[in-house]
All heavy atoms as an XYZ file, in Angstrom:
838
protein
N      37.889    200.836     95.951
C      38.677    201.767     95.179
C      40.101    201.828     95.776
O      40.276    202.168     96.881
C      38.030    203.112     95.170
C      38.819    204.171     94.428
S      38.928    203.830     92.659
C      37.641    204.822     92.033
N      41.055    201.425     94.925
C      42.418    201.405     95.440
C      43.046    202.784     95.452
O      42.712    203.609     94.636
N      44.063    202.944     96.285
C      44.821    204.182     96.291
C      46.272    203.782     96.078
O      46.636    202.606     95.986
C      44.698    204.848     97.706
O      45.308    204.022     98.649
C      43.309    205.150     98.037
N      47.130    204.736     95.987
C      48.547    204.500     95.740
C      49.146    203.716     96.937
O      50.030    202.857     96.812
C      49.308    205.803     95.520
C      50.726    205.475     95.098
C      49.287    206.724     96.740
C      51.485    206.686     94.544
N      48.582    203.961     98.154
C      49.076    203.329     99.367
C      48.674    201.836     99.380
O      49.416    200.960     99.773
C      48.646    204.055    100.571
C      49.230    205.442    100.611
C      48.524    206.582    100.456
C      50.603    205.799    100.688
N      49.389    207.637    100.438
C      50.657    207.202    100.581
C      51.747    205.078    100.841
C      51.898    207.864    100.692
C      52.964    205.793    100.886
C      52.980    207.146    100.811
N      47.425    201.562     98.995
C      46.976    200.164     99.009
C      47.733    199.390     97.894
O      48.076    198.241     98.120
C      45.493    200.028     98.809
O      45.074    200.663     97.599
C      44.744    200.618    100.024
N      47.975    200.038     96.756
C      48.736    199.427     95.686
C      50.120    199.076     96.153
O      50.628    198.012     95.932
C      48.758    200.294     94.471
N      50.791    200.059     96.835
C      52.091    199.854     97.360
C      52.183    198.729     98.381
O      53.006    197.859     98.346
C      52.639    201.151     97.990
C      54.010    201.079     98.579
C      55.122    201.057     97.737
C      54.167    200.936     99.935
C      56.348    200.954     98.318
C      55.424    200.849    100.484
C      56.523    200.815     99.681
N      51.207    198.708     99.301
C      51.202    197.689    100.344
C      50.924    196.252     99.797
O      51.659    195.299    100.109
C      50.183    198.007    101.447
C      50.497    199.193    102.316
C      49.375    199.513    103.228
C      51.776    198.914    103.095
N      49.919    196.143     98.946
C      49.575    194.787     98.431
C      50.625    194.309     97.459
O      51.086    193.148     97.503
C      48.197    194.803     97.764
C      47.119    195.152     98.823
C      47.902    193.479     97.102
C      47.038    194.145    100.006
N      51.115    195.192     96.556
C      52.168    194.800     95.640
C      53.412    194.436     96.393
O      54.089    193.493     96.034
N      53.751    195.231     97.389
C      54.960    194.998     98.190
C      54.829    193.672     98.917
O      55.769    192.913     99.096
N      53.621    193.383     99.429
C      53.368    192.145    100.193
C      53.565    190.938     99.296
O      54.204    189.913     99.734
C      51.991    192.135    100.835
C      51.603    190.910    101.589
C      52.469    190.760    102.891
C      50.150    190.962    102.017
N      53.066    191.036     98.094
C      53.240    189.905     97.082
C      54.736    189.696     96.844
O      55.229    188.565     96.802
C      52.465    190.137     95.810
C      50.969    190.144     96.101
C      52.825    189.156     94.732
C      50.058    190.568     94.948
N      55.468    190.834     96.689
C      56.902    190.723     96.378
C      57.656    190.173     97.634
O      58.577    189.359     97.441
C      57.487    192.062     96.008
S      56.893    192.658     94.398
N      57.261    190.534     98.817
C      57.893    190.074    100.023
C      57.658    188.546    100.156
O      58.608    187.791    100.518
C      57.355    190.738    101.292
C      57.704    190.034    102.604
C      57.925    192.184    101.345
N      56.484    188.053     99.847
C      56.172    186.618     99.905
C      57.103    185.862     98.903
O      57.698    184.842     99.203
C      54.709    186.362     99.573
C      53.837    186.886    100.695
C      54.424    184.863     99.310
C      52.333    186.887    100.398
N      57.232    186.400     97.651
C      58.160    185.750     96.741
C      59.583    185.791     97.167
O      60.285    184.769     97.051
N      60.041    186.883     97.756
C      61.413    186.972     98.236
C      61.640    186.058     99.371
O      62.741    185.430     99.487
C      61.760    188.432     98.628
C      63.230    188.619     98.840
C      64.076    188.436     97.595
O      63.739    188.958     96.569
N      65.142    187.642     97.723
N      60.720    185.970    100.321
C      60.859    185.052    101.430
C      60.893    183.607    100.989
O      61.663    182.760    101.519
C      59.758    185.238    102.481
C      59.804    186.508    103.270
C      58.557    186.680    104.130
C      61.064    186.527    104.119
N      60.127    183.299     99.946
C      60.136    181.893     99.445
C      61.541    181.573     98.821
O      61.997    180.473     98.992
C      59.042    181.690     98.351
C      57.609    181.579     98.878
C      56.631    181.580     97.715
C      57.460    180.319     99.704
N      62.171    182.569     98.205
C      63.445    182.314     97.606
C      64.546    182.241     98.692
O      65.477    181.501     98.574
C      63.757    183.399     96.547
C      63.034    183.183     95.283
S      63.612    184.121     93.891
C      63.201    185.781     94.377
N      64.411    183.106     99.714
C      65.470    183.203    100.701
C      65.418    182.064    101.770
O      66.410    181.638    102.285
C      65.431    184.538    101.412
C      65.853    185.669    100.517
O      66.456    185.428     99.452
O      65.605    186.824    100.882
N      64.193    181.673    102.137
C      64.109    180.742    103.218
C      63.788    179.292    102.864
O      63.679    178.422    103.708
C      62.934    181.226    104.147
C      63.108    182.647    104.766
C      61.886    183.038    105.571
C      64.383    182.709    105.541
N      63.638    179.044    101.573
C      63.341    177.667    101.140
C      64.369    177.308    100.009
O      65.022    178.202     99.441
C      61.903    177.587    100.520
O      61.826    178.366     99.351
C      60.895    177.991    101.566
N      64.552    176.067     99.751
C      65.408    175.659     98.655
C      64.827    175.836     97.236
O      65.411    175.378     96.297
C      65.718    174.222     98.935
C      64.537    173.710     99.660
C      64.044    174.902    100.504
N      63.724    176.571     97.159
C      63.037    176.700     95.856
C      63.846    177.639     94.941
O      64.442    178.566     95.414
C      61.608    177.293     96.077
C      60.661    176.398     96.860
C      59.340    177.239     97.119
C      60.356    175.135     96.143
N      63.851    177.308     93.652
C      64.491    178.160     92.674
C      63.587    179.335     92.296
O      62.354    179.237     92.567
C      64.840    177.379     91.400
O      63.625    176.936     90.800
C      65.713    176.153     91.742
N      64.046    180.359     91.642
C      63.213    181.414     91.145
C      62.141    180.952     90.221
O      60.951    181.465     90.285
C      64.130    182.378     90.448
C      65.440    182.169     91.157
C      65.474    180.726     91.477
N      62.394    179.921     89.417
C      61.320    179.337     88.555
C      60.228    178.731     89.368
O      59.059    178.837     89.012
C      61.906    178.322     87.621
N      60.609    178.017     90.478
C      59.568    177.409     91.307
C      58.705    178.522     91.944
O      57.455    178.422     92.011
C      60.169    176.609     92.442
C      60.831    175.323     91.962
N      62.141    175.062     92.173
C      60.260    174.276     91.307
C      62.409    173.934     91.621
N      61.312    173.381     91.115
N      59.318    179.572     92.424
C      58.613    180.678     93.081
C      57.700    181.372     92.076
O      56.534    181.699     92.401
C      59.559    181.704     93.741
C      58.825    182.894     94.271
C      60.330    181.002     94.810
N      58.186    181.570     90.854
C      57.358    182.158     89.811
C      56.104    181.294     89.542
O      55.023    181.826     89.475
C      58.183    182.268     88.474
C      57.489    182.796     87.320
C      57.419    184.328     87.376
C      58.174    182.381     86.065
N      56.370    180.041     89.477
C      55.210    179.128     89.208
C      54.199    179.154     90.358
O      52.973    179.103     90.130
C      55.683    177.666     88.927
O      56.554    177.631     87.873
N      54.712    179.129     91.576
C      53.858    179.152     92.756
C      53.009    180.467     92.742
O      51.797    180.382     93.012
C      54.690    179.057     94.034
C      55.273    177.668     94.224
C      53.904    179.465     95.285
C      56.297    177.534     95.335
N      53.627    181.583     92.395
C      52.848    182.851     92.458
C      51.799    182.841     91.328
O      50.684    183.357     91.532
C      53.812    184.027     92.317
C      54.660    184.265     93.525
C      55.663    185.403     93.257
C      53.883    184.571     94.770
N      52.119    182.302     90.163
C      51.158    182.285     89.052
C      50.027    181.367     89.459
O      48.805    181.708     89.285
C      51.825    181.767     87.724
C      50.753    181.502     86.701
C      52.753    182.848     87.231
N      50.288    180.213     90.047
C      49.227    179.298     90.455
C      48.370    179.859     91.589
O      47.182    179.730     91.581
C      49.860    177.918     90.889
C      48.774    177.036     91.561
C      50.436    177.227     89.641
N      49.051    180.619     92.481
C      48.360    181.293     93.564
C      47.335    182.298     93.015
O      46.158    182.381     93.455
C      49.285    181.937     94.569
N      47.772    183.085     91.995
C      46.846    183.995     91.379
C      45.715    183.305     90.716
O      44.532    183.792     90.705
N      45.971    182.195     90.044
C      44.925    181.427     89.368
C      43.926    180.888     90.365
O      42.689    180.935     90.108
C      45.584    180.328     88.549
N      44.443    180.346     91.448
C      43.552    179.806     92.481
C      42.693    180.904     93.074
O      41.460    180.731     93.282
C      44.346    179.021     93.550
C      44.944    177.746     92.900
C      43.477    178.679     94.755
C      45.904    176.998     93.809
N      43.321    181.990     93.372
C      42.527    183.107     93.999
C      41.437    183.633     93.061
O      40.375    183.983     93.497
C      43.491    184.257     94.390
C      44.381    184.043     95.592
C      45.339    185.171     95.820
C      43.555    183.854     96.859
N      41.748    183.645     91.718
C      40.740    184.031     90.806
C      39.637    182.965     90.686
O      38.428    183.285     90.618
C      41.317    184.321     89.438
C      40.244    184.921     88.519
O      39.735    186.029     88.838
O      39.905    184.254     87.486
N      40.034    181.717     90.700
C      39.067    180.596     90.624
C      38.049    180.575     91.735
O      36.922    180.201     91.549
N      38.505    181.007     92.954
C      37.615    181.042     94.125
C      36.981    182.386     94.305
O      36.336    182.637     95.332
C      38.236    180.494     95.372
C      39.465    181.341     95.742
C      38.622    179.037     95.197
C      40.137    180.920     97.073
N      37.255    183.328     93.370
C      36.587    184.617     93.427
C      37.223    185.615     94.323
O      36.544    186.627     94.707
N      38.450    185.452     94.712
C      39.102    186.433     95.651
C      39.988    187.422     94.998
O      40.362    188.463     95.589
C      39.908    185.681     96.744
C      39.035    184.813     97.648
C      39.969    184.111     98.645
C      38.053    185.657     98.405
N      40.410    187.197     93.710
C      41.363    188.081     93.085
C      40.730    189.371     92.611
O      41.353    190.438     92.638
C      42.136    187.407     92.008
C      43.521    187.946     91.810
C      44.530    187.549     92.622
C      43.789    189.002     90.875
C      45.852    188.099     92.513
C      45.068    189.510     90.787
C      46.067    189.021     91.589
O      47.316    189.587     91.486
N      39.496    189.319     92.100
C      38.795    190.554     91.634
C      38.619    191.564     92.806
O      38.867    192.738     92.551
C      37.503    190.213     90.926
C      37.676    189.622     89.577
C      38.402    190.525     88.603
O      38.093    191.733     88.585
O      39.278    190.055     87.858
N      38.169    191.111     93.978
C      38.073    192.085     95.059
C      39.441    192.623     95.448
O      39.526    193.798     95.817
C      37.448    191.274     96.200
C      36.749    190.195     95.552
C      37.518    189.856     94.317
N      40.470    191.813     95.348
C      41.835    192.295     95.600
C      42.294    193.365     94.579
O      42.871    194.365     94.997
C      42.860    191.122     95.565
C      44.251    191.452     95.980
C      44.313    191.864     97.473
C      45.176    190.231     95.754
N      41.893    193.191     93.331
C      42.214    194.194     92.305
C      41.454    195.520     92.583
O      41.989    196.575     92.415
C      41.869    193.644     90.869
C      42.864    192.536     90.513
C      41.876    194.761     89.880
C      42.539    191.869     89.192
N      40.157    195.338     92.997
C      39.434    196.574     93.311
C      39.987    197.284     94.527
O      39.940    198.526     94.621
C      37.929    196.169     93.554
C      37.180    195.873     92.329
C      35.808    195.438     92.574
C      35.178    195.059     91.256
N      33.871    194.501     91.417
N      40.516    196.567     95.451
C      41.120    197.134     96.681
C      42.473    197.749     96.391
O      42.780    198.860     96.830
C      41.223    196.131     97.747
C      41.876    196.559     99.029
C      41.289    197.489     99.818
C      43.135    196.143     99.287
C      41.890    197.963    101.040
C      43.771    196.582    100.479
C      43.195    197.494    101.330
N      43.355    197.024     95.633
C      44.759    197.433     95.495
C      45.084    197.975     94.125
O      46.198    198.502     93.953
C      45.647    196.249     95.867
N      44.285    197.854     93.122
C      44.572    198.388     91.818
C      45.837    197.740     91.225
O      45.941    196.542     91.156
N      46.797    198.620     90.888
C      48.045    198.148     90.221
C      48.840    197.251     91.142
O      49.643    196.433     90.694
C      48.895    199.319     89.789
N      48.683    197.350     92.444
C      49.370    196.511     93.377
C      48.983    195.060     93.194
O      49.775    194.135     93.560
N      47.827    194.771     92.660
C      47.410    193.384     92.420
C      47.509    193.041     90.911
O      47.581    191.821     90.586
C      45.926    193.218     92.845
N      47.508    194.009     90.037
C      47.545    193.681     88.595
C      48.943    193.620     88.039
O      49.115    192.951     87.023
C      46.738    194.722     87.758
O      47.265    196.018     87.995
C      45.276    194.657     88.125
N      49.895    194.265     88.642
C      51.278    194.263     88.094
C      52.088    193.038     88.410
O      52.778    192.492     87.577
C      51.960    195.558     88.475
C      53.442    195.542     88.121
C      51.342    196.798     87.856
N      52.032    192.543     89.690
C      52.800    191.308     89.962
C      52.428    190.106     89.172
O      51.368    190.026     88.558
C      52.539    191.096     91.499
C      52.095    192.372     92.012
C      51.336    193.011     90.848
N      53.283    189.063     89.158
C      53.098    187.929     88.310
C      51.847    187.136     88.679
O      51.244    186.376     87.878
C      54.351    187.019     88.341
C      54.341    185.971     87.204
C      54.455    186.348     89.695
C      54.382    186.566     85.857
N      51.331    187.341     89.914
C      50.053    186.645     90.283
C      48.967    187.081     89.357
O      48.032    186.267     89.211
C      49.677    186.973     91.774
O      49.728    188.424     91.929
C      50.701    186.351     92.749
N      49.022    188.237     88.848
C      48.002    188.708     87.897
C      47.952    187.898     86.634
O      46.888    187.768     86.022
C      48.127    190.152     87.614
O      47.143    190.627     86.725
N      49.091    187.304     86.209
C      49.106    186.493     85.021
C      48.255    185.201     85.284
O      47.499    184.866     84.397
C      50.511    186.104     84.655
C      50.642    185.297     83.396
C      50.357    185.889     82.166
C      50.976    184.013     83.419
C      50.440    185.138     81.013
C      51.131    183.260     82.259
C      50.830    183.869     81.053
N      48.354    184.597     86.423
C      47.513    183.480     86.729
C      46.032    183.879     86.744
O      45.166    183.119     86.305
N      45.818    185.027     87.344
C      44.400    185.594     87.378
C      43.884    185.723     85.964
O      42.745    185.372     85.660
C      44.444    186.929     88.140
C      43.159    187.680     87.933
O      42.076    187.150     88.142
N      43.295    188.902     87.479
N      44.651    186.271     85.080
C      44.221    186.566     83.695
C      43.969    185.233     82.986
O      42.973    185.133     82.200
C      45.257    187.355     82.956
N      44.809    184.227     83.217
C      44.595    182.942     82.565
C      43.247    182.351     82.962
O      42.477    181.927     82.107
C      45.707    181.936     82.956
C      47.098    182.211     82.352
C      48.102    181.292     82.957
C      47.119    182.025     80.819
N      43.027    182.255     84.224
C      41.778    181.639     84.727
C      40.552    182.500     84.411
O      39.509    181.992     84.010
C      41.865    181.360     86.237
C      40.528    180.916     86.791
C      42.903    180.256     86.510
N      40.681    183.789     84.518
C      39.596    184.733     84.287
C      39.143    184.585     82.793
O      37.949    184.503     82.506
C      40.008    186.139     84.600
C      38.855    187.068     84.810
N      38.093    187.095     85.908
C      38.325    187.981     83.953
C      37.171    188.044     85.754
N      37.279    188.555     84.590
N      40.120    184.603     81.863
C      39.768    184.507     80.453
C      39.153    183.114     80.172
O      38.171    183.023     79.351
N      39.711    182.049     80.734
C      39.190    180.727     80.442
C      37.724    180.608     81.002
O      36.864    180.033     80.246
C      40.077    179.713     81.149
N      37.524    181.088     82.218
C      36.131    181.003     82.801
C      35.175    181.787     81.933
O      34.034    181.372     81.737
C      36.148    181.362     84.239
C      36.894    180.476     85.162
C      36.902    181.016     86.585
C      36.270    179.070     85.141
N      35.535    183.032     81.559
C      34.615    183.878     80.803
C      34.306    183.290     79.482
O      33.102    183.238     79.078
C      35.345    185.288     80.632
C      34.367    186.241     79.929
C      33.189    186.551     80.742
O      33.238    186.653     81.980
N      32.029    186.763     80.068
N      35.248    182.802     78.760
C      35.013    182.178     77.443
C      34.272    180.867     77.589
O      33.469    180.501     76.702
C      36.260    182.068     76.654
C      36.846    183.380     76.133
C      35.906    184.056     75.165
O      35.426    183.389     74.269
O      35.693    185.294     75.346
N      34.557    180.088     78.613
C      33.775    178.830     78.857
C      32.317    179.139     79.072
O      31.446    178.358     78.621
C      34.425    178.110     80.003
N      32.064    180.183     79.805
C      30.653    180.581     80.047
C      29.972    180.999     78.763
O      28.782    180.674     78.513
C      30.617    181.689     81.105
C      29.211    182.052     81.519
C      29.160    182.920     82.741
C      29.813    184.277     82.558
N      29.650    185.205     83.673
N      30.712    181.691     77.885
C      30.134    182.217     76.662
C      30.081    181.171     75.539
O      29.138    181.175     74.723
C      30.909    183.429     76.154
C      30.759    184.596     77.074
O      29.824    184.615     77.938
O      31.588    185.528     77.029
N      31.118    180.360     75.403
C      31.233    179.422     74.221
C      31.342    177.958     74.609
O      31.667    177.144     73.778
C      32.421    179.838     73.407
C      32.310    181.256     72.889
N      31.446    181.615     71.923
C      33.001    182.346     73.244
C      31.616    182.913     71.678
N      32.502    183.403     72.465
N      31.261    177.605     75.865
C      31.347    176.227     76.251
C      32.786    175.773     76.412
O      33.728    176.628     76.525
N      33.009    174.484     76.514
C      34.349    173.995     76.800
C      35.444    174.426     75.828
O      36.581    174.634     76.163
C      34.168    172.448     76.777
C      32.733    172.200     77.020
C      32.039    173.412     76.464
N      35.082    174.572     74.535
C      36.103    175.016     73.540
C      36.635    176.439     73.830
O      37.686    176.863     73.458
C      35.556    174.910     72.119
C      36.711    174.971     71.080
C      34.515    175.980     71.790
C      37.607    173.780     71.123
N      35.796    177.214     74.555
C      36.169    178.545     74.893
C      37.232    178.694     75.906
O      37.879    179.731     76.071
N      37.558    177.570     76.650
C      38.591    177.609     77.657
C      39.950    177.998     77.053
O      40.622    178.884     77.505
C      38.637    176.297     78.381
C      39.869    176.217     79.321
C      37.423    175.999     79.176
N      40.306    177.319     75.987
C      41.620    177.568     75.297
C      41.605    178.951     74.668
O      42.629    179.700     74.801
C      41.943    176.541     74.328
C      42.327    175.146     74.881
C      42.575    174.160     73.785
C      43.568    175.306     75.772
N      40.563    179.288     73.955
C      40.582    180.610     73.292
C      40.552    181.712     74.325
O      41.144    182.787     74.112
C      39.415    180.695     72.319
O      38.150    180.668     73.021
N      39.877    181.519     75.438
C      39.840    182.545     76.468
C      41.186    182.811     77.114
O      41.561    183.973     77.389
N      41.950    181.736     77.298
C      43.329    181.900     77.861
C      44.142    182.744     76.971
O      44.831    183.693     77.377
C      43.950    180.504     78.123
C      43.262    179.792     79.289
C      45.443    180.642     78.336
C      43.730    178.381     79.461
N      44.124    182.424     75.660
C      45.030    183.181     74.759
C      44.490    184.516     74.422
O      45.279    185.471     74.078
C      45.230    182.367     73.471
C      46.073    181.095     73.733
C      45.533    179.862     73.564
C      47.352    181.190     74.195
C      46.259    178.721     73.803
C      48.068    180.090     74.442
C      47.574    178.866     74.250
N      43.162    184.751     74.451
C      42.620    186.016     74.093
C      42.998    187.081     75.102
O      43.412    188.187     74.717
C      41.074    185.913     74.077
C      40.429    187.123     73.421
C      38.906    186.847     73.305
O      38.314    186.106     74.035
N      38.307    187.462     72.336
N      43.003    186.794     76.375
C      43.293    187.797     77.403
C      44.795    187.961     77.649
O      45.294    189.051     77.824
C      42.615    187.478     78.717
C      41.118    187.677     78.487
C      43.113    188.306     79.865
C      40.268    187.511     79.738
N      45.563    186.913     77.488
C      47.005    186.966     77.816
C      47.898    187.030     76.582
O      49.118    187.088     76.799
C      47.419    185.685     78.602
O      47.162    184.550     77.826
C      46.693    185.607     79.936
N      47.330    187.160     75.430
C      48.147    187.156     74.228
C      49.148    188.351     74.180
O      50.257    188.236     73.733
C      47.296    187.121     72.954
O      46.513    188.322     72.895
N      48.725    189.518     74.625
C      49.595    190.695     74.631
C      50.805    190.466     75.524
O      51.918    190.791     75.124
C      48.786    191.945     75.006
N      50.562    189.944     76.716
C      51.698    189.682     77.604
C      52.651    188.642     77.138
O      53.860    188.776     77.246
N      52.093    187.575     76.547
C      52.956    186.463     76.035
C      53.712    186.972     74.859
O      54.950    186.685     74.705
C      52.065    185.251     75.676
C      51.480    184.651     76.943
C      52.899    184.247     74.966
C      50.393    183.595     76.648
N      53.068    187.735     73.960
C      53.754    188.267     72.760
C      54.910    189.212     73.155
O      55.991    189.162     72.645
C      52.787    188.999     71.865
O      51.763    188.126     71.402
N      54.608    190.092     74.128
C      55.656    190.996     74.625
C      56.833    190.302     75.197
O      57.962    190.575     74.945
C      55.019    191.991     75.633
N      56.605    189.221     75.981
C      57.693    188.460     76.585
C      58.528    187.780     75.470
O      59.760    187.775     75.561
C      57.089    187.378     77.572
N      57.920    187.237     74.474
C      58.658    186.615     73.428
C      59.468    187.629     72.600
O      60.666    187.433     72.323
C      57.665    185.857     72.446
C      57.138    184.654     73.186
C      58.410    185.435     71.133
C      55.966    183.957     72.424
N      58.860    188.773     72.223
C      59.574    189.766     71.420
C      60.700    190.430     72.223
O      61.837    190.569     71.706
C      58.540    190.831     70.938
C      57.613    190.254     69.918
C      59.276    192.072     70.382
C      56.400    191.098     69.572
N      60.440    190.820     73.462
C      61.507    191.460     74.246
C      62.580    190.443     74.617
O      63.728    190.831     74.700
C      60.929    192.175     75.504
C      60.124    193.357     75.140
C      58.769    193.454     75.541
C      60.667    194.384     74.394
C      58.072    194.576     75.230
C      59.899    195.518     74.010
C      58.627    195.579     74.440
N      62.250    189.220     74.838
C      63.284    188.181     75.078
C      64.183    187.965     73.886
O      65.372    187.878     73.953
N      63.544    187.913     72.676
C      64.332    187.828     71.463
C      65.263    189.029     71.257
O      66.428    188.865     70.944
C      63.383    187.676     70.260
C      64.079    187.688     68.922
C      64.817    186.566     68.535
C      64.072    188.795     68.108
C      65.467    186.580     67.298
C      64.699    188.873     66.921
C      65.417    187.748     66.505
N      64.693    190.213     71.431
C      65.509    191.459     71.274
C      66.678    191.486     72.277
O      67.774    191.907     71.902
C      64.624    192.681     71.356
C      63.627    192.925     70.248
C      62.771    194.100     70.497
C      64.354    193.038     68.896
N      66.394    191.073     73.485
C      67.472    191.054     74.482
C      68.544    190.087     74.126
O      69.759    190.291     74.224
C      66.875    190.732     75.895
O      65.882    191.649     76.199
C      67.977    190.738     76.943
N      68.182    188.884     73.582
C      69.143    187.909     73.166
C      69.946    188.357     71.971
O      71.143    188.051     71.801
C      68.421    186.585     72.842
N      69.320    189.178     71.099
C      70.078    189.682     69.915
C      71.049    190.786     70.358
O      72.171    190.799     69.864
C      69.065    190.219     68.884
C      69.727    191.041     67.839
C      68.271    189.126     68.237
N      70.639    191.684     71.275
C      71.479    192.775     71.677
C      72.651    192.301     72.579
O      73.754    192.729     72.414
C      70.660    193.855     72.371
C      69.669    194.475     71.370
C      71.525    194.922     72.982
C      68.650    195.376     72.011
N      72.347    191.447     73.496
C      73.341    191.030     74.521
C      73.730    189.561     74.189
O      72.987    188.783     73.624
C      72.813    191.079     75.933
C      72.447    192.470     76.322
C      71.084    192.850     76.338
C      73.351    193.369     76.654
C      70.743    194.131     76.685
C      73.051    194.679     76.998
C      71.672    195.039     77.008
N      74.980    189.184     74.496
C      75.485    187.878     74.227
C      74.940    186.904     75.286
O      75.320    187.016     76.489
C      76.968    187.820     74.253
C      77.541    186.517     73.881
C      79.081    186.576     73.845
C      79.630    185.238     73.469
N      81.046    185.223     73.419
N      74.035    185.979     74.876
C      73.540    185.006     75.904
C      74.600    184.060     76.355
O      75.530    183.677     75.637
C      72.414    184.253     75.177
C      72.633    184.553     73.706
C      73.565    185.739     73.597
N      74.550    183.631     77.640
C      75.450    182.648     78.192
C      75.013    181.241     77.736
O      73.848    180.937     77.565
C      75.435    182.634     79.703
C      76.012    183.912     80.253
C      75.966    183.892     81.795
C      76.579    185.152     82.381
N      76.508    185.113     83.809
N      76.017    180.422     77.548
C      75.706    179.006     77.227
C      75.737    178.684     75.823
O      75.871    178.901     74.807
């Protein structure tokens, strides 16, 4: 059972890892984003992300690592229920709200503010 302090510590630790990757390596923010998503996916694939969510609550579900967790978690769940075809439907079933929100808010931001380039 997570508390506000475990959420703060784990969420902050994930953010510190991302910031250190950007500050101490030549990686771009896009590379760091991808690394964190893949790390969340791998941790869920080997069964470590769900205990982290139970321990840290929002500290593990809010950072971008949770997106990788949701991708793999949905794919594995639907693959178990519907076989190989369930992999694709499971990915979109669980993450569709987040993907839709990113597209809609990105569009609205581009309409309101003048994009560069």
